[in-house]
GUKETI-492982 format. One record per residue: residue number from 1; x, y, z of N, C-alpha, C in turn. Coordinates in steps of 0.001 Angstrom, whole numbers. Layout:
BEGIN
GUNU    k     n.px     n.py     n.pz    ca.px    ca.py    ca.pz     c.px     c.py     c.pz
GUNU  NUM        X        Y        Z        X        Y        Z        X        Y        Z
...
//
This chain:
BEGIN
GUNU    k     n.px     n.py     n.pz    ca.px    ca.py    ca.pz     c.px     c.py     c.pz
GUNU    1    -3371    -8769    10278    -3010    -9714    11042    -1592    -9114    11880
GUNU    2    -1592    -9363    13187     -351    -8543    13796      834    -9736    13569
GUNU    3     2051    -8995    13614     3176    -9966    13371     3400   -10679    14814
GUNU    4     3971   -11735    14531     4785   -12582    15332     6018   -12494    15485
GUNU    5     6502   -12722    16798     7967   -12783    16963     8263   -13702    16307
GUNU    6     9902   -13868    15964    10398   -15121    14934    10840   -15942    16172
GUNU    7    10848   -17185    15868    10635   -18321    16817    12365   -19240    16050
GUNU    8    12930   -19561    16953    14058   -20480    16431    13915   -21848    17066
GUNU    9    13921   -22878    16179    13967   -24154    16198    14944   -25200    16232
GUNU   10    15304   -25819    17071    16726   -26730    16898    16195   -27858    15806
GUNU   11    17010   -28156    15034    16794   -29586    14280    18164   -29957    14055
GUNU   12    18278   -31251    13775    19451   -32060    13600    20307   -31329    12495
GUNU   13    19802   -30735    11467    20589   -30151    10440    20990   -28547    11002
GUNU   14    20657   -28207    12339    21329   -27071    12701    20073   -26132    12956
GUNU   15    20172   -24869    13355    19075   -23884    13755    18366   -23689    12361
GUNU   16    17021   -23391    12760    16222   -23051    11541    15181   -22023    12029
GUNU   17    14910   -20866    11490    14032   -19831    11929    12867   -19855    11203
GUNU   18    11699   -19903    11874    10428   -19818    11399    10147   -18559    11562
GUNU   19     9592   -17669    10515     9107   -16363    10507     7891   -16370    10304
GUNU   20     7003   -15739    10984     5741   -15586    10610     5539   -13945     9952
GUNU   21     5020   -14106     8862     5082   -12818     8196     3776   -12824     7355
GUNU   22     2506   -11673     7574     1441   -12034     6529      941   -13152     6459
GUNU   23      879   -13875     7770      186   -15027     7878      898   -16526     7366
GUNU   24     1890   -16128     6576     2462   -17414     6015     3573   -17453     6728
GUNU   25     4064   -18884     7019     5230   -19429     7840     6187   -19666     6688
GUNU   26     7568   -19448     6952     8397   -19562     5877     9767   -20071     6824
GUNU   27    10277   -21328     6613    11529   -21823     7242    12581   -21179     6527
GUNU   28    13346   -20221     7027    14517   -19391     6355    15768   -19447     6660
GUNU   29    16130   -19941     7923    17490   -19489     8435    18592   -20147     7439
GUNU   30    18313   -21382     7190    19186   -21984     6552    19478   -21911     5194
GUNU   31    18738   -21077     4573    18870   -20618     3216    19786   -19551     3040
GUNU   32    20459   -19932     1835    21531   -18617     1575    20822   -17456      533
GUNU   33    19809   -17585      693    18998   -16645      -58    18354   -15236      378
GUNU   34    18536   -15450     1863    18406   -14375     2565    19297   -13591     3096
GUNU   35    19308   -12211     3283    20226   -11412     3951    19640   -10984     5489
GUNU   36    20704   -11069     6447    20125   -10774     7671    20828    -9481     8416
GUNU   37    20044    -8858     8961    20694    -7504     9573    20066    -7741    10933
GUNU   38    20905    -7355    11990    20720    -7166    13397    21495    -6271    14205
GUNU   39    20884    -5595    15270    21659    -4754    16067    22810    -5230    16419
GUNU   40    23071    -6513    16506    23837    -6841    17176    24937    -7718    16248
GUNU   41    24858    -7207    15005    25571    -7923    13946    26741    -6892    13555
GUNU   42    27756    -7322    12435    28782    -6719    12352    28912    -6506    10657
GUNU   43    29052    -5057    10203    29306    -5018     8980    30719    -5207     8396
GUNU   44    31733    -5580     9447    33001    -5801     9133    33437    -7279     8986
GUNU   45    32717    -8172     9927    33081    -9581     9839    31745   -10347     9457
GUNU   46    30751    -9832     9665    29355   -10581     9239    29208   -10826     7796
GUNU   47    28416   -11780     7043    28337   -12073     6034    26895   -12146     5525
GUNU   48    25750   -11624     6567    24707   -11320     6196    23697   -12857     6286
GUNU   49    24550   -13721     7000    23603   -14840     7412    22916   -14717     8735
GUNU   50    22125   -15930     8750    21328   -15722    10390    22095   -15887    11373
GUNU   51    23359   -16511    11357    24280   -16940    12436    25244   -15497    12570
GUNU   52    25469   -14882    11320    26391   -13920    11254    25834   -12814    10218
GUNU   53    25015   -11837    10925    24254   -10932    10335    25024    -9525    10115
GUNU   54    24472    -8635     9280    25094    -7369     9105    24475    -6495    10104
GUNU   55    25142    -5318    10526    24577    -4436    11487    23842    -3034    10734
GUNU   56    23962    -2997     9480    23217    -1731     8960    22433    -2252     7656
GUNU   57    21181    -1602     7685    20444    -1734     6397    21412    -1496     5102
GUNU   58    22203     -623     5364    22856      -95     4189    23810     -965     3760
GUNU   59    24671    -1829     4545    25198    -3050     4083    24323    -4052     3397
GUNU   60    23374    -4436     4246    22673    -5455     3514    21923    -5313     2125
GUNU   61    21441    -3857     1864    21032    -3632      538    22292    -3766     -515
GUNU   62    23329    -3401     -157    24784    -3585     -991    25111    -4873     -990
GUNU   63    24510    -5940     -392    24911    -7350     -516    23810    -8031    -1513
GUNU   64    22906    -7415    -1877    21773    -7780    -2707    22422    -8552    -4036
GUNU   65    21774    -9579    -4610    22053   -10296    -5791    20930   -10527    -6385
GUNU   66    21400   -10980    -7819    20075   -11804    -8667    19162   -12906    -7651
GUNU   67    20140   -13542    -6960    19531   -14532    -6217    19536   -14473    -4778
GUNU   68    19770   -13487    -4235    19942   -13210    -2869    18914   -11818    -2821
GUNU   69    17865   -11719    -2784    16900   -10515    -2959    15872   -10123    -1629
GUNU   70    16009   -10928     -646    15119   -10626      668    15949   -10414     1711
GUNU   71    15409    -9392     2101    16580    -8735     3349    15490    -9023     4813
GUNU   72    16024    -9563     5544    15209    -9761     6836    15981    -8898     8172
GUNU   73    15237    -8001     8609    15805    -7118     9769    15190    -7230    10894
GUNU   74    15980    -7543    12249    15714    -7926    13200    15196    -6785    13969
GUNU   75    14306    -6419    14849    13812    -5571    15678    14966    -4517    16163
GUNU   76    14697    -3298    16119    15366    -2422    16396    15474     -957    15902
GUNU   77    16523      -32    16025    16248     1193    15493    17664     1313    14693
GUNU   78    17437     1595    13463    18635     1513    12388    18935     2984    11865
GUNU   79    19855     3595    12444    20276     5002    12179    21208     5058    11066
GUNU   80    21040     4971    10048    21779     4832     8842    22559     6182     8645
GUNU   81    23852     6072     8184    24793     7233     8079    24161     8111     6987
GUNU   82    23690     7546     5631    23435     8187     4620    21942     7498     4155
GUNU   83    21380     8245     2986    20048     7753     2594    20638     6341     2061
GUNU   84    19430     5626     2234    19422     4145     1583    19282     4072      115
GUNU   85    20220     3568     -493    19965     3311    -2156    19514     2056    -2427
GUNU   86    18234     1937    -2896    17653      780    -3190    18153      243    -4508
GUNU   87    18455    -1106    -4325    19148    -1971    -5442    18180    -1609    -6739
GUNU   88    18849    -1928    -7916    18337    -1650    -9101    17747    -3261    -9587
GUNU   89    18059    -4087    -8795    17657    -5269    -9233    16123    -5498    -9097
GUNU   90    15497    -6187    -9726    13862    -6041    -9386    13543    -7201    -8269
GUNU   91    12378    -6893    -7715    11875    -8244    -6685    12693    -7892    -5152
GUNU   92    13275    -6899    -5259    14127    -6797    -3495    12982    -6798    -2465
GUNU   93    13018    -7280    -1621    12221    -7141     -252    12986    -6886      848
GUNU   94    12576    -5811     1761    12991    -5409     2795    11925    -5598     3969
GUNU   95    12002    -6694     4900    11262    -7083     5816    11466    -6654     7046
GUNU   96    10891    -6111     8034    11207    -6023     9433    10324    -6957    10234
GUNU   97    11129    -7538    11318    10508    -8760    11978     9946    -8298    13283
GUNU   98     9403    -9287    13874     8938    -9022    14962     7445    -8182    15115
GUNU   99     6860    -7484    16195     5759    -7096    16161     5600    -5773    14956
GUNU  100     4619    -5373    14977     4461    -3986    13968     5177    -3004    14301
GUNU  101     5985    -2631    13592     7033    -1352    13618     7975    -1559    14754
GUNU  102     8222    -2611    15074     9481    -2622    16134    10640    -2463    15183
GUNU  103    10705    -2486    13861    11946    -1974    13110    11751     -729    12359
GUNU  104    12773      567    12936    12739     1589    12711    13822     1984    11901
GUNU  105    13955     2652    10995    14919     3116     9900    14887     4340     9788
GUNU  106    16281     5213     9983    15971     6518     9893    17766     6927     9262
GUNU  107    17666     8246     8653    19077     8325     7834    19412    10069     8087
GUNU  108    20169    10239     8822    20481    11854     9105    21140    12484     8046
GUNU  109    20588    13701     7771    21521    14852     7097    21365    14287     5381
GUNU  110    20138    13850     5058    19736    13503     3919    18374    14023     3117
GUNU  111    18375    14082     1975    17043    14654     1397    15984    13592     1535
GUNU  112    16037    12327     1690    14997    11268     2040    15999     9940     2513
GUNU  113    14902     9347     3306    15834     8334     4005    16100     6782     2972
GUNU  114    14872     6700     2179    15377     5653     1224    14874     6159     -185
GUNU  115    15924     5876     -996    15754     6253    -2485    15589     5376    -3358
GUNU  116    14583     5207    -4339    14358     4143    -5227    14608     4702    -6503
GUNU  117    15525     4478    -7562    15914     4844    -8729    16387     3732    -9358
GUNU  118    15238     2759   -10019    15953     1720   -10840    16746     1894   -11971
GUNU  119    16411     2887   -12691    17150     3206   -14094    16816     2289   -15108
GUNU  120    17635     2035   -15947    17079     1427   -17281    16701      -10   -16973
GUNU  121    15510     -731   -17463    15290    -1681   -17201    14843    -2474   -18514
GUNU  122    14803    -3765   -18341    14424    -4554   -19633    12853    -5128   -19505
GUNU  123    12381    -5197   -18284    10952    -5469   -17920    10458    -4750   -16695
GUNU  124     8966    -4923   -16546     8500    -4239   -15462     9330    -4634   -14064
GUNU  125     9487    -3582   -13422    10151    -3745   -12189     9474    -3597   -10698
GUNU  126     9851    -4303    -9729     9172    -4236    -8453     9884    -4038    -7266
GUNU  127     9486    -3644    -6126     9772    -3786    -5032     8926    -4171    -3715
GUNU  128     9405    -4481    -2910     8603    -4790    -1348     9325    -4204     -240
GUNU  129     8520    -3339      500     8876    -2718     1771     7603    -3089     2759
GUNU  130     8069    -3818     3913     7104    -4309     4830     7566    -4334     6272
GUNU  131     6360    -3857     7052     6671    -3758     8665     7962    -2877     9073
GUNU  132     7994    -1708     8130     9082     -701     8547     8571      653     9043
GUNU  133     9124     1124     9899     8927     2335    10422     9774     3515     9913
GUNU  134     9537     4470     8956    10546     5180     8276    10436     6638     9338
GUNU  135    11489     6843     9806    11760     8096    10670    12400     9028     9796
GUNU  136    11590     9738     9535    12248    10903     8552    11952    12118     9078
GUNU  137    12373    12330    10499    11893    13508    11587    13148    14402    11453
GUNU  138    13830    14534    10445    14958    15666    10064    14175    16511     9321
GUNU  139    14328    17933     9689    13650    18957     8771    14231    18803     7273
GUNU  140    13159    19027     6445    13356    18929     5276    13624    17421     4369
GUNU  141    13403    16431     5282    13656    15231     4537    12500    14205     4748
GUNU  142    12258    13823     3202    11155    12952     3116    11755    11468     3318
GUNU  143    10474    10493     3357    10540     9285     3571    11140     8401     2501
GUNU  144    10286     8100     1609    10471     7229      310    10374     7711     -593
GUNU  145    11570     7918    -1735    11206     8331    -2912    11407     7711    -3976
GUNU  146    10373     7417    -4845    10172     6760    -6175    10463     7494    -7166
GUNU  147    11465     7247    -8102    12092     8115    -9158    12169     6848   -10476
GUNU  148    11233     7073   -11382    11191     6222   -12630    11774     6598   -13712
GUNU  149    12912     7544   -13555    13592     8171   -14850    14359     7247   -15550
GUNU  150    14262     7159   -16833    14944     6262   -17702    14780     5038   -17714
GUNU  151    13681     4681   -17036    13294     3104   -16748    12831     2380   -18224
GUNU  152    11800     2916   -18744    11312     2431   -20064    10587     1182   -19871
GUNU  153    10084      990   -18450     9332      178   -18128     8596      400   -16692
GUNU  154     7286     -182   -16383     6550       29   -15142     7422     -297   -13860
GUNU  155     7265      653   -12935     7518      568   -11833     6428      246   -10570
GUNU  156     6468     -898    -9866     5407    -1381    -8958     6041    -1395    -7481
GUNU  157     5485     -889    -6648     5700     -588    -5380     5003    -1162    -4253
GUNU  158     5231    -2007    -3553     4312    -2843    -2781     4714    -2633    -1294
GUNU  159     3886    -1743     -770     4029    -1576      978     3070    -2249     1982
GUNU  160     3392    -2743     2825     2637    -3298     3823     3210    -3054     5126
GUNU  161     2117    -2562     5839     2507    -2197     7241     3655     -896     7533
GUNU  162     3828     -147     6468     4954      776     6374     4361     2085     6799
GUNU  163     4866     2535     8252     4439     4120     8665     5790     4988     8849
GUNU  164     5459     5960     9292     6335     7118     9431     6326     8296    10318
GUNU  165     7373     8716    10683     7431    10142    11652     8113    11507    10734
GUNU  166     7254    12265    10766     7642    13676     9856     8152    14842    10650
GUNU  167     9078    15276    10487     9306    16699    11126     8183    17746    11028
GUNU  168     7719    18029     9827     6699    18790     9595     5609    18327     8451
GUNU  169     4663    18950     8454     3808    18339     7389     4160    18739     5775
GUNU  170     5219    19420     5677     5955    19591     4717     6834    18335     3983
GUNU  171     7186    17892     5044     7721    16655     4874     7234    15520     4275
GUNU  172     7694    14781     3079     6616    13913     2706     6936    12657     2926
GUNU  173     5974    11695     3507     6259    10199     3509     6582     9368     2438
GUNU  174     5873     9760     1243     6101     9227      272     6317    10314    -1113
GUNU  175     7141    10163    -1917     7008    11258    -3083     7499    10341    -4308
GUNU  176     7304    10922    -5474     7422    10387    -6669     8118    11267    -7634
GUNU  177     9033    11025    -8261     9781    11587    -9652     9284    10874   -10735
GUNU  178     8292    11593   -11828     8094    10732   -12833     8647    11064   -14028
GUNU  179     9875    10636   -14197    10970    11040   -15136    10678    10535   -16516
GUNU  180     9662     9419   -16701     9585     8544   -17928     8032     8576   -17921
GUNU  181     7462     9343   -18655     5941     9691   -19147     5411     8573   -19475
GUNU  182     6537     7633   -20356     5762     6827   -21145     5387     5385   -20495
GUNU  183     5598     5289   -19261     5715     4173   -18085     5039     4607   -16894
GUNU  184     4272     3849   -16402     3715     4070   -14970     4327     3647   -13677
GUNU  185     4022     4406   -12837     4361     4220   -11315     3081     3734   -10450
GUNU  186     3202     2819    -9984     2135     2215    -9302     2489     1874    -7767
GUNU  187     1593     2341    -6968     1762     2083    -5632      714     1093    -5076
GUNU  188      996       50    -4433      130     -512    -3575      318     -777    -2084
GUNU  189     -402     -100    -1467     -145       32       74    -1254     -649      956
GUNU  190     -774    -1612     1842    -1653    -2081     2853    -1170    -1991     4391
GUNU  191    -2242    -1850     5109    -1739    -1851     6592    -2641    -2605     7519
GUNU  192    -2369    -2805     8624    -3271    -3675     9530    -3896    -2558    10577
GUNU  193    -3713    -1533    10392    -4082     -239    11427    -3165     -111    12477
GUNU  194    -3637      350    13254    -2759      785    14695    -1665     1595    14715
GUNU  195    -1703     2434    13808     -664     3701    13621     -916     4426    12080
GUNU  196      -28     5552    12257     -285     6352    11176      789     6742    10252
GUNU  197      839     7550     8908     1755     8135     8279     1590     9581     8654
GUNU  198     2660    10149     9120     2615    11460     9647     2967    12522     8431
GUNU  199     3706    12068     7283     4251    13174     6396     3280    12791     5576
GUNU  200     3093    14047     4533     2378    13733     3479     2701    12703     2247
GUNU  201     1564    12071     1704     1811    11253      419     1630    12141     -482
GUNU  202     2813    12495    -1431     2570    13215    -2526     2919    12241    -3879
GUNU  203     1802    12111    -4641     1964    11581    -5961     2014    12351    -7098
GUNU  204     3307    12470    -7843     3432    13434    -8927     2951    12400   -10262
GUNU  205     1795    12490   -10944     1272    11635   -11896     2006    12374   -12985
GUNU  206     2103    11184   -14063     2705    11156   -15539     2318    10306   -16528
GUNU  207     1513     9030   -15988     1122     8488   -17089     -311     7716   -16656
GUNU  208    -1150     7437   -17766    -2192     7072   -17629    -2549     5612   -16774
GUNU  209    -1366     5110   -17104    -1597     3757   -15974    -1091     4034   -14733
GUNU  210     -925     5070   -14123     -447     5266   -12800    -1493     4798   -11566
GUNU  211    -1085     4344   -10658    -2091     3880    -9552    -1399     4155    -7902
GUNU  212    -2346     4464    -7384    -2134     4816    -5848    -3361     3872    -5099
GUNU  213    -3191     2705    -4736    -4067     1889    -4245    -3967     2017    -2711
GUNU  214    -4287     2362    -1845    -4274     2254     -216    -5288     1713      592
GUNU  215    -4889      699     1288    -6117      -52     2086    -5659     -107     3472
GUNU  216    -6387      160     4457    -5988      254     5725    -4947      944     6652
GUNU  217    -4841     2153     5776    -3507     3140     6366    -4070     4285     6934
GUNU  218    -3764     4948     7818    -3738     6203     8222    -2981     7215     7763
GUNU  219    -3853     7830     7027    -2790     9098     6079    -2903    10518     6895
GUNU  220    -2513    10638     8180    -2648    11436     9046    -2067    12964     8415
GUNU  221    -1069    12876     7389     -377    13830     6908     -854    14366     5921
GUNU  222    -2097    13590     5222    -2833    14161     3877    -2291    13443     2756
GUNU  223    -2685    13786     1583    -2578    13122      176    -2755    14284     -464
GUNU  224    -1618    14427    -1492    -1592    15390    -2562    -1171    14894    -3718
GUNU  225    -2022    15213    -5036    -1545    14562    -6218    -1032    15768    -6948
GUNU  226     -123    15840    -8182       -3    17001    -8942    -1104    16932   -10048
GUNU  227     -938    18340   -10504    -2192    18799   -11447    -2137    18156   -13028
GUNU  228    -1069    17225   -12997    -1129    16688   -14312    -2491    15749   -14972
GUNU  229    -2652    16064   -15838    -4076    15691   -16674    -3687    14229   -17336
GUNU  230    -3658    13312   -16149    -3383    11990   -16727    -4428    11279   -15712
GUNU  231    -4816     9896   -16339    -6039     9320   -15759    -5108     8481   -14409
GUNU  232    -4630     9096   -13439    -3972     8620   -12241    -5422     7986   -11492
GUNU  233    -5142     6763   -10929    -6186     6003   -10463    -6037     5632    -8855
GUNU  234    -6772     6743    -8123    -6316     6416    -6683    -7618     6024    -6090
GUNU  235    -7159     4813    -5014    -8362     4320    -4247    -8005     4161    -2852
GUNU  236    -8889     4710    -1888    -8490     4580     -861    -9749     3778      -77
GUNU  237    -9223     2620      719   -10069     1841     1279    -9951     1583     2713
GUNU  238   -10731     1791     3473   -10665     1362     5060    -9227     2173     5500
GUNU  239    -9576     3385     4975    -8171     4353     5618    -8680     5298     6497
GUNU  240    -8094     6200     7062    -8318     7404     8022    -7363     8573     7072
GUNU  241    -8373     9667     6673    -7606    10799     5970    -7799    11727     6689
GUNU  242    -6750    12793     6534    -6981    14047     7125    -7878    14643     6547
GUNU  243    -8741    15399     7485    -9995    16151     7107    -9632    17348     5977
GUNU  244    -9992    17470     4887    -9981    18328     4027    -8317    18330     3457
GUNU  245    -7721    17028     3894    -6343    16914     3597    -6053    16193     2261
GUNU  246    -6955    15928     1274    -6856    15486        4    -6747    16626     -870
GUNU  247    -5487    16850    -1480    -5206    18217    -2160    -4526    18072    -3595
GUNU  248    -4465    19215    -4291    -3977    19301    -5788    -4804    18514    -6756
GUNU  249    -4402    17624    -7849    -5205    17034    -8716    -5541    17478    -9582
GUNU  250    -6334    16596   -10561    -6685    17343   -11663    -7965    16426   -12032
GUNU  251    -9098    16853   -12930   -10310    16385   -13064   -10165    15137   -13991
GUNU  252    -8837    14892   -14510    -8711    13694   -15387    -8437    12525   -14242
GUNU  253    -8134    12955   -13285    -7536    11969   -12031    -8958    11298   -11118
GUNU  254    -8945     9986   -11040    -9913     9530   -10102    -9684     9201    -8919
GUNU  255   -10581     9279    -7951   -10404     9208    -6519   -11703     8406    -5865
GUNU  256   -11515     7103    -5352   -12240     6658    -4937   -12172     6278    -3212
GUNU  257   -13097     6659    -2388   -12816     6670    -1178   -13905     5824     -523
GUNU  258   -13563     4471     -192   -14154     3613       49   -14295     3357     1758
GUNU  259   -15401     3419     2517   -15467     3059     3885   -14193     3459     4720
GUNU  260   -14028     4938     4582   -12987     5499     5022   -13661     6372     6278
GUNU  261   -12774     7062     6877   -12787     8315     8118   -11927     9369     7978
GUNU  262   -12392    10580     8355   -11883    11511     8053   -11369    11987     9811
GUNU  263   -10261    12697     9772    -9506    12978    11143    -9164    14604    11149
GUNU  264    -9916    15137    12282    -9464    16583    12628    -9178    16397    14183
GUNU  265    -7764    16401    14357    -7372    16247    15741    -7629    14865    16242
GUNU  266    -8237    14692    17200    -8735    13508    17757   -10367    13053    17688
GUNU  267   -10556    13994    16668   -11986    13669    16312   -12062    13044    14667
GUNU  268   -13144    11957    14683   -13198    11020    13715   -14750    11242    13002
GUNU  269   -14669    11290    11659   -16061    11311    11107   -15915    10541     9759
GUNU  270   -17300    10074     9483   -17212     9533     7994   -16859    10251     6857
GUNU  271   -15557     9809     6269   -15279    10524     4919   -16283    10683     4063
GUNU  272   -16415    12114     3335   -16968    12562     2300   -16558    13347     1346
GUNU  273   -17286    13783      399   -16404    14591     -525   -16246    15973      104
GUNU  274   -16418    16444     1208   -16004    17440     1852   -14310    17450     2388
GUNU  275   -14027    16298     2199   -12707    15991     2717   -11643    15971     1563
GUNU  276   -12224    16313      471   -11278    16386    -1047   -11340    17891    -1191
GUNU  277   -10399    18521     -836    -9919    19892    -1058    -9344    19974    -2386
GUNU  278    -9001    18878    -3129    -8404    19108    -4696    -9115    18889    -5697
GUNU  279    -8542    18946    -6819    -9421    18884    -8062    -9532    17543    -8896
GUNU  280    -9350    16455    -8058    -9642    15113    -8467   -11403    14926    -8898
GUNU  281   -11408    14066    -9564   -12987    13472    -9847   -13090    12335    -8694
GUNU  282   -13799    12750    -7516   -13775    12139    -6347   -15249    11326    -6116
GUNU  283   -15330    10245    -5833   -16604     9573    -5257   -16369     8927    -3666
GUNU  284   -17586     8529    -3158   -17299     8035    -1800   -18298     6842    -1886
GUNU  285   -17699     5804    -1501   -18792     4534    -1490   -18512     3814      -40
GUNU  286   -19357     3574     1020   -20925     4440      817   -20473     5781     1352
GUNU  287   -21588     6730      968   -21750     8096     1252   -22524     8226     2306
GUNU  288   -22324     8308     3617   -23266     8360     4873   -23460     9525     4936
GUNU  289   -23119    10861     3907   -23436    12093     4468   -24745    12311     3632
GUNU  290   -25466    11549     2901   -26655    11910     2089   -28026    10732     2917
//
């Protein structure tokens, strides 16, 4: 479903904003549980409210508390001064408003645009990133880094309509550091189509519970997994994948390709086993090549 522009409605109690996101309507402007960011905001005098938003995503992430975990970013291009450091609090959501990918985030001169390293946790940990375009167009820069070092619990990452622009194929849109081999990293990524992920998606497996489930995303930069002998569960459904762009892997890792297409330049074909250049144990459903 395409994203709708946020609309403001006047009520006797003040302005209320109705935000359309993922098909669900939420009245949120009067709530103190949300943190607002706008190109017209201010990190100096703003308080993160709808009427006095912050100007940068950096400031909004720093304002997260246990009761204020959802950041709503108005459309625009946000060139952050340094890499975004995701809060260690579980359940934080960063949501771009407006039509799909009207919200772009970049960070100059850093190894990644967004760094996620929750550290020590006492229960399974979650994060959400939605309707955001990550511009990691600086040479040697990755988009989103997930690091579970020292967590002692599962890391769950939910991505929806997240795309990215890379400087080169070696710059990864998503990459993982599996510092805690006793617990899983799980990525659930869904998209509405209409755009792609230019950088490679790299998943370093380290636990038999690891998952990478992708639905409706164009993986124009390919997919690579480590050669770790763990039961990494990879599922691509309704995706576009780079022809022969799935690499790395180990026979212990399973890869299901369901109703996907492969891409070679501007040419598309039904994805099949020939698109897997790695060592994963792969299956295609349906397999139109036979």
